N, C-alpha and C positions, 0 to 999 in steps of 0.2 A: 504494500500500500504506500504510494508515493505522496498522497495528499492526506490531510487530516480527515478523519471520519466526521460526519455531521453529528450535531448534538442528538438528532433523532435516532441515528444509528447507534450511538453510544448508549442512549436510553434503552433502546431495544436489547442491546447486548447486556446491560445491567439487569434488566427484568427477565431475561431469558425468553424473549419473544420467539414464538414458533416459526415466524416467517423469515428468520435470518438463517441462511445456510451455513454449513460448517466452514466452507472456504472463507466466507466473510468474517466469521468469528475468529478464525486463526489469524487473518490479516489484521483485525482490530487488536487482538492480543499482542501481536508482534509490534504494532505501532505504539501501544500503550507502554511497552517496556522502555521505550526511548523518548517518549514525549510527555513531559511534566504537565503541559497545558491541557492535554486531553485527559490525563489522569485526574486533574482537578475537575474537569467536566464530568467524568465518571463518578467522582465523589458526590457531586451534587445530584446525579441521577439515581444514586442508590437510595432506597427507602430509609426513613429514620431508624427503624428497628435494626436493620442490617448495619447501618453506619454506627449506631451505638455499640453493637456487638464488636465490630472491627476496632473501635476505639478502645474498648475494654481489653481486647486481646493484645493490642499494641502496647497499652499501658502495662499489662502483665509481663510481656516479653521484655520491655524496657527495664522494669523493676528487677526482673530476674538477671538481666545482663549486668545491671549496676551493682547488685548485692552479691552476685556470684553464688556458686553452689555451697551447700552446708558442709560442715566438717564430716569426713568419712570416719566411721568407727573402725578402728584397726582390727578388732576381733570379730569382724563380720564373717571371716572364713570359718570360725568355729560353729556358725549357725547354718551356713549354706555351703554349697559346692561339695567337692570330693571329701574335704576334711570332716564335715558333719556326717557323711555317709560311712566313713571308715571308722569313726569313733566307737561304735558298738563292737566292731571286730577287735579294735585295740583294747577295749575294756575286757573283752573275752580272753584275749591273750594275757593281759595283766592278771586277771583272776586265776587263770590256769597256772601261771608261774607262782603266784602267792600261795595257791593251794598246794603246789608241789613242794615249796619251801616248808610249809607247815607240816605236810605229810612226812617229809624227810626229818624234820626236827622231832616229830613224835615217834617215828619208826626208824631210828638210825641204824638198825641192823640190816636193813634192806639197801640195795644199790641206790645211789643218789638219783632221786627223781628229778631234781633240778638239772643235773647234767644230762639226763636222758631226754628231757623235754626242751632244753635250751636251744639245740640246733634247729628245731622246727618252729620255735615260738614266733619268730618274725614272719613266717610264711603266711599266716592267716591275714594280717593287715597288709602285707605286700600284695597278696592276691586280690584283696579287696580294693586297693588303690589303683589296680590295673584292670578292674572288672568293668566291662562294657555296661553292665546293668546298674552299676553304682556311680558311674561318671555322668553327671548331668550335661556335659558338653562333649560327649564322645564323637558326635557328628563333626564338630568343629575341629577337635584335636586330630581326628582321623584324616583330615584333609590338609594338615599342615606338616609336611614332611620335615622341614628344617627344625622343628621343635622336638623331634624324636629323641635324640640322645640327651640333650639338656633336660627335657621333661622326665625322661627315664631316671636320670640321676637325682633330680630334685625330689621326685616323689619317693624314691627308694631311700634317699638320705633322710627325708622327713619321717618315714616309718621307723628307720633304725634309730634316729635321735630320740624317738619316743619309747621304743622297746628296750634299747640297751640299758637305760637307767633302771628299768624294772628288773632286768637280768642281773645288773650289778647289785641291786639290793638283795635279790634272792641268793646270789653267790656269796655276798658278804655275810648274810645271816647264817648260811650253812657252812661257811668257812672254806669255800673252794677257790682255787687260783683263778684269777680273771681269764687267763688264756684258755682254761678248760671249758668255759662256756662262751667266751667271746669269739674265738676263732671258728668253732663249729657253726655258730649262728651266722657269722659272716660268710662262711663257706657255703652253707645251704642257701642263703639269700642269693649269692652269686650264681649258684647252680640253678635256682629257680628262674633267674633272669636269662641265663644261657639257654636252658631248655625251653624257656618261654618264647625264644625267637623262632622255635620250631612248632610248638603246640599251643602257645599262649601261656601267660604267666599263671593264670588261675588253675589251669589244668596241670601245669608243671608243679606248682606248689602242692596241689592235692596229691599228685603221684609221688612226690618226694616224701610227703608226710606219711602216706600209707606205707611206702617202702621202708622208711626208717622205723615206724612203729612196729611193723611186722617182722623186720629183720634184726632189729636191735632192742627196742624197748621191751617188747613182750618176752623174748628169750632171756634178757637180763633179769627181769623181774621173776621169771620162772626159776632160773638157776641161782639167783641171789648174788650174782657177781657183775661188777661193772665191766663192760667190754673194753678191749685193748684200744679201741679207737677213741676212748674218752679218758685215757691216762696221759701222764706227762710226756711219755715218749712219742705220742701221736701228734704233738703240737707242730713240729716241722712239716709233717704231711698235710695238716689242715692249712697251714700258712701257704704252702706251695699250691694246694688245690684252690684256695681262695684267689690267689694271684692269677693262676691259669684260667679259671672260670671268668674272672673279671675281664681278662684280656679277650676271651672269646666273645663276651658281650660287646666290648668296644669295637672289635674287628667286624663283627656282623652288623653292628649299627652303622659303622662308617662305610662298609661295602655295599649296604642296601639303604641309602639315605632316604629313599622315597617310600619305604614300607615299614618303618619301625612300629607305627601305631597299628597297622593291620596285623603285624606279627605278634605284638605284645599285648595290645589292649582289646582287640576286637575279634578274638576267635570265639 
């Protein structure tokens, strides 16, 4: 539109008159974007009720821009998002370790239940933090390949930073060396992530928990002896396994930068 629309046409545009075709409406709108004089005519053509509504909306927007957003509560992640959904699983793992420490304190003739459970204690919250069903933004994270490895490390580190103090308390109460519960816990966490690149972390955590329970925990409680893999001589092996499995996770994440979420989070 090279000329100004007539006041009649602007009035018809403002009232949504049926006689104005789409092409004319588009031309009027394009002209109004660049012509302040015609916008003033449009303002006069709008009915008083609509004009009052527009004024109130404009005042509200201007006030919001001037005052700015309110302060953000830093602990909001405790109520929403992944953290709130993982909290019940962390509480479960915490209760399990405290129960194991109490059981060991009451029945000290049996093998250490704290050492037997410590390797798989982090797996429940680790699986939960990578569960598709518990992540409210899995569609978004699943389409962001560049966040794969950093997100993997942040979530796993967050889980470990919450679980390890619980293990430390249980180990301190029962008098066990920190290495006997820390290294197996880190080794199984790294193993769950490494196996998770193939079958998914939740399935890997479940498989490792079942295998450890059936192959180590139950036989140890049955014969009344702590297995060799949880004695002081096994610490170098646990350390080597933890380093090797962590390297596997890093290598697979870097070699497949566009699929970490599909492999780890959404199976």
